[in-house]
N, C-alpha and C positions, 0 to 999 in steps of 0.2 A: 376486400378480398385481394388475396395474395397467392401467386402462382407457387407451389411447392415443387413440382416437376412435371413432366409431360402429362397432360389430361388432368391433373389433380389441383384443386385449388382448396385453400383454407379461409375460412370466416372466423374472426375472433369476436365474440360479443362483448357488449360493455361489463359484463360480470367476469370476463376472462376465459369463458368456456369457448371450445371450438367445435365447428361444424365444418362440412367437407362438400365439395362437388367434384365427382369424377366424371369426366366426359368420354363418350364411346360414340362411334358412329351411328349407333342405333339410339342415342338419346343419353342424357345425363341422369345420374344418381347423385341426390342430395342425402348426405349421411347426418342425420339431426338437422332440425330448422335451423337455418341462419336467421339473421335478424330479419323480420318480416317488414321490410321497407320497399318501396317502389324502385329506390335506385338500385339495391341488391338485386332485385328481380331484373331490372334492365342488364346488369352485368352477366346474369345467369343467362339471359336470353341471347345477349351477343355473343357468348360462348358456344351456344347450341342448344341451349333450354334445358330442362329437365322432365324426364318420363317419371320418375319416382322420388319419393321422400321416405327414406329408410328411418324410422324412430328406433334407436338402440335400446331405449329403456322407458318405462313410465313417467319418469321425472323430467324428461326432456321434450315436453310436447308443445311447449310455448310457440305459438306463429306457426303452427301446423296447419290451422284453417286457411290463413292467408296464401299458402303455397297449393292447398287443395282447390282454393277458387280460381287459381290459375291454370288448373287441369293438371296438377301433380297428383299421382295416385299415392297414397299414403300405404306404407308396408311396415308392419308391426308383428311381434309375437303376440298369439292370443292370450297368453298368460298375463301379459303386461297390459294389453289392450283392454281386457275386461275390467280394470280399474280406472279406465279414464273415459271421458265423454265422447272419444274419438269414434267415428265411424271408418274403420280400415278396409280399404279395397281389396289389399293384398295380404291376408295372414299367412305368416311363414314360421318355420320352426327349425331352420338350419338346414343345409345342403341345397337350397335352391341356387341356380344361376339366374339371377335377374337380367343381366346383360352381358356381353361377351367379357369374359376374365373378370366378372364381378359375382363372388359366391356369398352367400349368407351363412353365418354360422352361429350355432348356439353358444351363448357364452354366460350360462347360469351362475348366479352366485350374489351379485350386487342386486339384482332383482331376479325372480323365478324366470321371467322371459328376456333377459337381456340378450341381444344379438349384436353381432358385429360384421364386418365385411372383409374379405380376403380379396384384393386387386391382384390378380397373378400375373400381369403383364410385367415385362422386364423384370427387376430384382424382385418385386413384390412388395406390397404395401398392406399392412394389417391395420383396420379401422376398428378400435375397441370400445368406443362409447366410454362408459363409466367402468367397464369390468377390470381395466388396469389404469393406473394414472402413472404420470412420469413426474420427475422431480428436476430441480434447477441444475442438479449435477449430473443429469442424463441418465439417471436409474430408474427402473420399472418398479411399480409397488401395486399391491392389491388396495382398493379404496378402504378408508377407514372403516373399522368394523361397525361403528355405529350407524354407519350409512350403508351396510349391506345387510341384506336378508339372511344370507348363508355363507359366512367366511371359508368355512371348510369347502364347499361347493365352489366358490370363488379360487380357492388354491387349485382344486382339481381341473377347472378350467384353464388356468393359466400353465398348468403342466401339459394338459391336452393340447394347447396351442402351440407348444414346441415342435410337434410334428408337421406344421406347416412350412412351407418354404416363403419367406419374406425378408427384407432388409429395413424398410421403414416401418416405424410403429406409430399410428396416429389416434392419439387419446383425446377425450373431450376436456380434459383436465391436465395441464402441465404442458412443457415443450414437446413439440413432433420431434422424433428420433428419425431423422432423414436417412441415416445409415446406422448400423449397429443395433436396430431393434431387436433381431432375433438373439443376438449375444446378451443385450441388457435382460431379457426375458428369462434366458439361461441362468444369469447369475441370481434373478429372484427365485426362480425354481429351485436352484442349489441353496440358497439361504432358508427357503420354507422347509426343505428336506433336512436341514441341519437343526431345525427348531422340533422335529418330531421327538417323542420319548423314546 
């Protein structure tokens, strides 16, 4: 586990994907399951624990049961939850404030029930799961079409996210953009607009 900035921690799994922990005085929010290991759980507890595990999309559920057994409530969009064997304690569709300064956002495209989180504290951070990816050059991109249910919807989601205030962009795939995340998303949306007939 690595501290990214105040109250936000990064887990990188053996396959290179990321999950996150955001700590608040009212409890922590895990964004996608980190490695399901006792040592990881001990680190989470040392920071204050976790009340919720938000699963951003249906193909990132590995380890969720481990955290449920620790008393962490699972949060997921019903459109994606229905295609898994998970029992979700808190179904969400976007717009909910899970904890102070932590808002659930609908991000359809990669999957119908893709969701993310806006952390509005400070300069702001946007956690996007697989709705967006980042490249080694610090660019933001859509997930590959082969892995997306609806690429046109993913484009509309990217454009809608520009209305939010954030500086950091935290994906499940690719480097975290600690600064300049909003600008990088603007560049992507501009490029997508240029590709329209």
